[in-house]
C-alpha positions in Angstrom: 63.5 105.3 70.4 64.4 102.0 68.8 62.9 101.0 65.5 60.5 98.1 65.6 61.3 94.9 63.7 58.4 95.5 61.3 59.9 98.8 60.1 61.7 97.3 57.1 58.9 94.8 56.1 56.9 95.1 52.9 53.1 95.6 53.0 52.6 92.0 52.0 54.8 90.8 54.8 53.0 93.1 57.3 49.6 91.8 56.1 50.8 88.2 56.6 52.1 88.9 60.1 48.8 90.7 61.0 46.7 87.8 59.8 48.8 85.3 61.8 48.7 87.5 64.9 44.9 87.8 64.7 44.6 84.0 64.4 46.8 83.6 67.4 44.7 86.1 69.4 41.5 84.2 68.5 43.1 81.0 69.8 44.2 82.7 73.0 40.8 84.2 73.6 39.2 80.8 73.0 41.6 79.3 75.6 40.6 81.9 78.1 36.9 81.3 77.6 37.3 77.6 78.0 39.5 78.0 81.1 42.5 76.5 79.4 44.5 79.8 79.8 44.7 81.5 83.2 47.3 84.2 82.5 46.0 86.9 80.1 49.4 88.5 79.7 49.9 86.7 76.4 46.6 88.3 75.1 47.8 91.8 76.1 51.1 91.2 74.3 49.4 89.9 71.2 47.0 92.9 71.1 50.0 95.2 71.3 51.7 93.4 68.4 48.5 93.8 66.3 48.4 97.5 67.1 52.1 97.8 66.1 51.3 96.0 62.8 48.4 98.3 62.1 50.6 101.3 62.8 53.3 100.0 60.5 50.7 99.3 57.8 49.4 102.8 57.9 52.9 104.2 57.7 53.7 102.1 54.6 50.5 103.1 52.8 50.9 106.9 53.3 
């Protein structure tokens, strides 16, 4: 299995990416609720990215 691009990042970088991804997810969710966004694939991808970041963070702290 290929390594994810977060595998060599520091904890600080991962936290920064996580914060940015969560902000982007909030914007996407707002767009869905205001009918500005019809395709929810971008939300699914953003949630997967956040899950990967959480996994990478738990692996760096252990």
